[in-house]
C-alpha positions in Angstrom: 148.8 188.0 34.4 146.3 186.9 31.7 142.7 187.3 32.5 140.1 184.5 32.0 138.5 185.0 28.6 135.3 187.0 29.0 132.9 184.2 27.9 134.4 181.9 30.6 134.7 184.5 33.4 131.2 183.8 34.8 131.0 180.1 34.1 129.5 178.1 36.9 131.1 175.0 38.2 128.5 173.0 36.3 129.5 174.6 33.0 133.2 174.1 33.7 132.6 170.4 34.5 130.8 170.1 31.2 133.8 171.7 29.4 136.2 169.3 31.1 133.9 166.3 30.3 133.7 167.3 26.6 137.5 167.6 26.3 137.9 164.2 28.0 135.3 162.5 25.7 137.0 164.1 22.7 140.1 162.2 23.9 138.3 158.9 24.3 137.8 158.9 28.1 136.0 155.9 29.4 133.2 155.6 32.0 133.0 159.4 32.5 130.7 160.6 35.3 130.1 164.0 36.9 129.2 164.1 40.5 127.5 167.1 42.1 129.2 167.4 45.6 127.8 170.8 46.5 126.6 170.6 50.1 128.7 167.5 50.8 132.1 169.2 50.8 133.5 172.7 51.1 136.5 172.4 48.7 134.7 172.0 45.4 131.3 171.8 43.7 131.8 169.0 41.1 133.9 165.9 40.6 134.6 164.8 37.0 135.7 161.1 37.2 136.9 159.0 34.3 139.2 156.1 33.2 142.0 155.8 30.8 143.0 152.6 29.0 146.7 152.9 30.0 148.9 155.2 32.0 149.8 157.1 28.8 146.2 157.5 28.0 145.5 158.9 31.5 148.3 161.4 31.0 147.0 162.3 27.6 143.5 162.9 29.0 144.9 165.2 31.7 146.9 167.1 29.0 143.8 167.5 26.8 141.7 168.8 29.6 144.4 171.2 30.8 145.0 172.4 27.3 141.3 173.0 26.6 140.9 175.0 29.8 144.3 176.8 29.3 143.1 178.0 25.9 140.2 179.6 27.8 142.7 181.0 30.3 141.4 178.8 33.1 144.4 177.3 34.9 144.4 174.3 37.3 145.4 175.5 40.8 146.9 172.1 41.4 147.8 169.0 39.3 149.0 165.8 40.9 150.0 162.3 39.7 150.8 163.3 36.1 154.2 161.6 36.1 152.9 158.2 37.2 149.6 158.2 35.2 147.7 156.0 37.7 145.5 158.7 39.2 145.8 162.2 38.0 144.0 165.0 39.9 143.4 168.4 38.3 142.0 171.0 40.7 140.1 173.9 39.0 138.6 175.1 42.3 134.9 174.6 41.5 135.7 171.4 39.6 138.1 168.6 40.6 138.9 166.2 37.8 140.0 162.6 38.7 141.5 160.6 35.9 142.2 157.0 36.8 143.9 154.0 35.2 140.9 151.7 35.3 142.3 149.3 38.0 143.0 152.3 40.3 139.5 153.6 39.9 137.9 150.3 41.1 140.3 150.3 44.1 139.6 153.8 45.3 135.9 153.7 44.4 135.2 157.5 44.6 131.6 157.0 43.4 131.1 154.7 46.4 132.7 157.1 48.8 130.6 160.0 47.5 127.4 157.9 47.1 125.3 160.8 48.4 126.3 163.0 45.5 123.9 163.4 42.6 125.1 162.3 39.1 124.9 165.1 36.6 123.9 164.5 32.9 126.8 165.1 30.5 125.8 167.3 27.6 127.0 166.4 24.1 128.6 169.8 23.7 129.3 172.3 26.5 127.1 175.4 26.8 128.8 178.6 25.6 
């Protein structure tokens, strides 16, 4: 089994959320937001939420994020919804990425459900 690259072994959830965000923004993700859900849930620390313009764009965003993290030997423990492309969930343990087709995002309103979560600033390039 491959080990996580040394420079990513000790990355915090915050830093992994930034890496996911940058990969998504590089692939033209829309309305990207990072929510800090520490203390509000026990299953993750951060949500990264974004839109895609079409189901194919949603799938491409998921593939770009997974590819970026895979190159750093960080693998999603779970991925759901990739076939349909309406709502893709990538679970990286400390970070859960939600990629929505824009209409689905409005319907499920995760930001409203997790309104107690703090919004995290997105850095223009992830910290190394």
